[in-house]
N, C-alpha and C positions, 0 to 999 in steps of 0.2 A: 400209247406206250407200247402196246403189243406190236403194232406195225413197225415202230422204230426198232424193236428187238429183232423182228424178222428181217428188216432191211440190213441191220448190222450183221446178222448171220449170213445173209446173201452176199454182202460186200466183203466178208472176211477172206474168202478164197481169192478174190481179185487183189486185195491188198497184200496177201501173202505172196502171190506171184510178182507183184510189183516190188515188194521188199527183197525177194530173191534176186531179181534183176539188179536192183540197186546195190545189194551186197556184192554181187559178181563184179559190177562196174567199179565199186570201191576197191575190191581186191586187186583188179587189173591196174587201176590207176595208182594204187599204193605201191604195187610191185614195180611198175614202170618208174615211179618217182624214186623209189629206193635204188633201182638199177642205174638211173641217170645220175643220182647223187653219188653213187660209187664210182662210175666211169669218169664223170666230168669234174668231180670235186674231191672226193675222199681219196681215190686211188692216186691221183697226181700228188695230192698233199702228202700222203703216206710215203710215196717214193722220194719226194723231196726231204721229208723228215728222216727217212732211213739213210739217205745219202749224207745228210748233215750229221746224223748220228755216227756213221762210219768215218767221216772225216774228223769229227770231234774226238773219237776214240783213237784214230791214228795220230792226231795232234798230241794227245796225251802221251801216247807211246813214244812219239818223237822227242818230247821233252825229257823223257827218261834217258834216251840215247844221248841227247845233247848234254845232259848232266854228267853222264859217264865220260863223254869225250872231253868235257871241260875240266875234269879232274885228273887228266893224264899229265898235266904240268909240262906240256910241250912234247911229250912222247906218247906214242900210241901203245897201249897195252891191249893186245888182241884177246887175251884170255878174259878180261873183264868185259870188254865190248861184246865178245861172243856170248858170254853168259847172259848179258842183258838182252841180246837179240833172241837167244833161245827162250828166255822167259816170256818174251812177247809172243813168240811163235806157239808157245804152250797155252796161251790164254784162250779160253772157250766161253761162249755165252752160256748162261744158266739154262736156257731153253733147249740147247743143242750140245751134242758131244763132239761136233766138228770144230776145228780151229778157226778163229776169226781171221787171223793173218796167216797166209800160206807161204809168203816169201817176203824178205826184207833185203833191199840192196842199198848200199851206202856209197856215196861219192864224196870223199873227204877233200877239203881244201888243203893243199900242201903248204900253203903259207901259214895256215893256222896251226898245223901240227907237223912236227919233224918226223916224217916217215919216208920210207923209200917209195920211189915213184910207182913201182909195180904193186905196191900194197895200198895205194890210195883208194882203189875201188874193189869192193868184195861184197858177197851176198851170203844169206843164210836161208834155209828152207827148201821148198820144192823147186825143181828145175822146170821152167816154163809152165807154171800152174794154169790149168784150164778154169773157165768160169770164175775169173777173178777180175777185180777192178783195181787199177793202179792209181795210187794217190801219192804225189810227191810233196814232202814236207821239208822246208828248210830248217836246218839245225843251227841255233844261235846259242852262244855262251850265255848262261843265266846272269853272269855278273858283268861282262864287258859288252854283251850284245853283239859280239863279233860272229860272223858267219863261219861255222865250222864245216859245213857240208850240206848235203841233201840226202834225205832218207826216202826211199821209194817203197811204199807198202803195197803188196798185192793182197787185197782183202777178199775173202771168200764170198762170192755172190750168192752161192747156194743158201748160206745162212740168212742173207737179206731176203732171198726169195721165200724161205720158210717163214720169216717174220711176216712178210706180206700175205702169204697163204693163211697164216694163223689169224691175222686180222680179218681177211676176207671170209674165213669160215665163221668167225664170231659175228660178223655183220650179216652173213647169210642166215645164221641161226636166229639172230634177233629179228630180221625181217620176216623169216618164216614163222617165228613165234607170234609176231603181230598179226600175220595173216590167219594163223590158227585161232588167235583170240577173236579176230573179226568173224571167222566162221562160227566160233562158239557163240558169240553174241547173236549172229544170224539164227543159229539153231534155237537159242533161248527165245528170241523174239518170235520165231515161227511157232514154237511150242506154245508160247503165251497167246499168240493169235488163234491157234487152234482151240486152246482152252477157252478163250474168250468167246469164240464161235460156239463151242459146246455149251458154255454157260448161258449164252444168249438164247440158244435153242431151248435149254432147260427152263430158263426164265419165261420164255414165250409160252412153252407148254404149261408151266405152273400158273402163269397169269391167265391163260385160257381156262385151265381147270378152276382157278379161283373165281373167275367171272361166271363160270357155269354154276359153281357152288352158291355164289352170291345171288345169281338169278333164281336158283331153286329155293333160297331161304324163305321161310314163312314170315318174313318181315317186309314192311314197306321200305323202299329205297327210292328217293327222289333227288335228282341232281338239278340244281338251278344255277343261273348266273348270279352275279353279285347284286342284282336288283330283285331277286326272288322269282324270276321268270323260269318256268320249267323247261329243262333241256332234255332230261331223260328220266324214265320211270321203269322199274323192273316189272316183270310179268305178274308178280303177286299183287302189286299195287293195282294194276289194271283189273285183275280178277276180283280183288276185294271190293273195289269201288264200282266196277261194272263199266268203266270207260275204255275207250280205245286210246292208243298212244297219240293219235291225231287229235283226239278230244282235249288232251292235257298239254301237249307240247306247245310252247310259246305263250301259255297263259300263266298268270300269277297264281302262286300256290294258295293264296288266301281266297281265291274264287271257289275253291273246293272245300272250304272250312267255314264253321260258324263264326270263328274269330276273323273278321275281315281286316283286322289291323296286323295280322301275322306277317312278319317280314316286310313291313311297310313303315316308312317315316321313323318315328321314335324307336320302335322295336328294332328296325333294321339298323339304325345308327348305334343302338346299344349293343346289338350283336356284332357289329363291325369293330367295336371297341374292346369286346371281350373275346371274340374269335370262336366262341363255343356256346352251346346251349344244351343244358343237361335236363333230361327227363321232365318234360312238360306234358300235362294231360290236355289234349286237344280233341276236338270232334271234327271228323271229315264227313262230308255229305256225299253219299253215293248217288249214282245216276238215277236210281229209282226213288230218291228222296229220303231213303233211310239214313240213319246216322251211325257212324262207327267211332267209338271212343278209342283213342290211341295214346300211347306214351311215346312222345317224339323227342329226339335229340338231334342237334345239328352242329356242324363244324365247317370251317373253310377248307376248300381244297388247297393243295400245295400252291404257293405263289409262283407266278411266272414273271420273271424279270421285275420283281418287286411289286407286282400287281396281283391281287387275288383273282384266280380264274373262275371261282364259283363257290357254291355252297352245296353240301351233301347232307341230307336229312335221312335218318333211320327211324322208323316208327314200328311199334308192335301193337297189334290189335288187342285191346284189353276189354272189349265189350263183354265177353263171356266172364272175365275176371270181375268186372264191376257188378255184373248180375249176380255172380256168386257172393260177392261182398255184401250185396243188398240182402240176399237170402241169409247170409251169415249174421247180418245185423238183426234181422228179424228173429233168428234163432237166439241171438244173444239177449235180446229184449225178453224173449220167452224164458230164457234161462235165469235172467235177473228176477223175473216174477216168481219162477219156480224156486229160486234161492230164497226169496223173501218168505214164500209159503213154507219152505222147508224149515227156515229159522223160526218162523211163527209157530209151526207145528211142534218143533222141539220145545219151545217155551210153553206153548199151550198145554202140552201133555202134562208137564209138572204142575202148571197153574190150575188146570182143570181139576186135577185130583185134590189140590189144596183149597180151591175156591168154589167150583161149580156145585159139587155135591152138598156141602153144608151151607151154601150161600142162602138158599131159600129158607132152610130151617132157621138159620140165624136171623135172617131178616124177619121172618114170621114171628119168632119168639121175641125179638127186640121190639117189634111194633106192638105186640100184645102187652109186653111189660110197660112200654111207654104209655099206652092207653090206660093201663091199670094205675100207674103212678100219677098220671094226669087226673084221672077220676078221683083218686084219693087225695090229690093236692100235695103229693109227696115230692119234695125237692132235695132230698138228702143225698148221701153218698151213693146209694143204690140207684137212684134216678140218674145221677151223673154217669154211672157206669153204663147204663143203658144208652145214654147219648153217645158215649165212646164207641159202643158196639155199632150203632147206626152209622157213625162216621167211618168205621172200618169197612162196613158193607158198601158205603158210597165209594170208598177208595178201590175196593175190588171191582165195583161197577165201572169205575174210570179206567182201570187196567184193561178190562174186557173191551171197553170202547176204543182204547188206544190200539189194541190188537186188531180190531176191525178196520180201523183207519190205516194201519200199517199193511194190511192184507190187500187193500184196494190197489188195482193196477194204475201205474202212472201214465198220464197223457203226454209226458215229455215236455210240457210247457215250462219255461223258465220265467220266474217273476221275482220281484223284490220281496224278501222275507227276512225275518229275524232268525239267524242261523241257530241261535240257542234253543228255539222252540222244537224243531225236529230232533235235535240232539238230546234234549231232555226227555222227549217222548220215547226215543230208543233206549235211553239209559234206564227208564222205568221198568223195562223188561228184565234188567240184569241185577238190580239192587238186591232183590231177595235171593236170587240164585247165588250171587257172590257171598251173601251172608251165610247161606246154608253150607257152602263149601269152605267157609272160614278164609275167604279171600279178602284181604284189606283193600277196600275200594275207596278212592278219593276223587272228588269232582272239583275242578277249578274252572269256573266259567266267569270271565270278566264281565262286569255290568256295562251297559250303555255302549255296546258295540254297534258299528254301522251295519246296515242291512246289505244283503248281497243278492245277486241275480242267480237263483238256485231253483231246483226242483226239490221241495221238502221231502218227498217220499224217497228220492234217491239219496238224499243226505242220510235219512234214516237207515237205508240199506247199507251205506258205507259204515255207519257207526255200529250197526248190528254185526256185520262181518268182522270188523276190526276187534270188537269186544269178544266175539266168539273165538277168534284166533288167539286173543290174549288169554282167555280163560283156559283154552286147551294147552297153551304154552306153560302156564304156571302150574297147572295140575300135572302135566307131564313131567316137569322138573321135580315136583314134590314126590311123584311116584318113583322116579329114577333114583333120586338121592336118598329118600327114606329118612331124611334128617328132621327130627322133631323141632330143631331150632330154626328151620327154614320157614319163613312166613311169606306166602304168596301175596304179591301186591300188584294192583292195577290202578293206574292213575289216568284220568282224562283231563285235558286242558283245552280251553277255548280262549284265545287271547288275540289282541291286535299287535302285529309286529311289522314295522316298515310298510305302512299303508296296505297291509294285507291281514286277513284273518287266518289264524293257524289253529287247526284242531289236531291235537296229539293224543295218541293212546300209547302209554308206556307200561311195560310189564317187566318183571324180573324172572321171566320163565327160561325155557331152554335155549332161546336165541336161535340164530341161523349161521351156518357156515357160509363161506364166500360163495360157493357154487349154488347153495340153496337161495341165498340172497339175490344172485344174478338171475335165477330162473323162477323165483316165486310168483312173478306176475304172468307166467305162461299158463294158458288154459290147461286144466287137468293135471297140473304138476302139484303133487302133494307129498308130504313126508309122513302123513298119518297112516295108520294101519287100515287095511281093507275094511270098508263099512263105516269108517269114522269120518270120512270126508270125500268130496268130489274133486277137490283141487280147483274149484271155480271161484272161491270167495275173493281172493286178491285180484284175479283176472277180471272179475265183474267190477270190483272197485276201480281198477285201472281204466276200464272202459267208461265208467260213469264219470270219472275225473276228467278224462280226455274230452268227453262230450261237453262238459260245463266249463271248459277252458281253465281247469285247475291243475295243480301239480302235486306229486306225491314224493316225499322224501322218506328213506328207510335207513335207520341205524340199527345194527344188530351185531352181537358177538356171541359165540357159543357159550352157553351156561352163564351169560351175563344179562340176558334179556334183550328186548327189542323196543324200538320207538318208531311209530308210524306217524308222520306229520302230513296233513292235508292242507295245502296252501290255497286259500279262497280269496279271490279278488273282490273286495266290496264295491258297491256302487256309491256314488255321492249321496250323502244324506239329504233328504228333502227339506 
């Protein structure tokens, strides 16, 4: 295209010279045609029409004289005839102040009118007028059609010449105007040609600059024919993969990729039907055998006469990004574990104070009392109370055991499990806390639910984080409102809905505004005060849910509460 633009610019001057010559020839031919049209057609026609006009006017004037003569009743009255002739002599055309008729001569038939012989012929007007044309018109009586005489009009040729000159001037002006319009058109065309040449130069320079910019981009650019054979590669591609242009030209793009079906057969046919390929992660093989992971997109080049001329692919090296993602994933797993430990530490602090210190004393005393009552054979109310004490000690031991299980790091393995088991384990950490904070807590777990492919420890992490957030939400609202009538409530549900398991945590706490709801899954985003949270709880939940192919739904309104629903796809029951 750049060569075409330069060629257009180079030929522009040649075409401008040709156009100038063509316009000159057109002007000469047009002027010659107009001159010939005037000399050989229009001027003779105008002369004939002016002569006919002069004769017609004289004919009309003669009819006036014939009327006056016919009204003499056989006797000529010179006063009336003279007045009629003077009126004719006074007639002037609107375009001129000169008289149209300069002299009128009458030759009267003595048989038609009774007049003396010496008075049969007389004239009015100028004597021997110059530049005049004589027109003889017979005079007939309007009623009897009898010949009364002949009127000879000497019409002013100068007036007729003026008329001819006026028409000639208008014709000359019109023809000159046409030539001026032609010159104006030529001027506009030349200006447009010069602008086109300037635009072509600018486009050529812009295209050259664009090509230089594209060549310097830190992205791969590969141009192929419609079969995927490489036609052109940019320098960055050669630098990234370590090949020379000769190594890649003419070879199929799939030869340099781990995906050997790329732009072949089915993939190529699908691409030809959609005309575009958006953001596919592929791996290129460098000359030294190393692999480069890229994000590649492709599109057809502009069609040429209905046929697609080729394919262009743009690719960005994302190897460093993928390595960063891998490290970020490692950090995220570490953060998950740290989050579990943080939650476990928060719960253990309260529980240790309530359980660990008196646990051994209670257990020792209960065992001693049990031995005593057994030795005495006592089975009364006191002995039963000792049994209850031992049961509570066992319950405390179970809680400690659950905490140890929760603290263990997950191996990330998914297997079929009863989802209710890890949920119940996590709930056991909160029942006593909710009771101490006067939070109404209800659990609704449906029986006989199908198993699901899960990591139990990650399910526990999800439940712990959701309940921790719910507790913070209801306590925050209770503190903000200070209303004794407000009863903080948290409800957990596990049910089967539309071939899926739904675990929901619902509270009547402070809720979330629209902006908070949209950003709550972002890492480190928190509305809590400094020191009260890291902003990682929901982010970790979102990461875990994505890993296990689950989904999360959030409903929340300010001061109305929130509901978090985790959608779990169960596996078929065995």
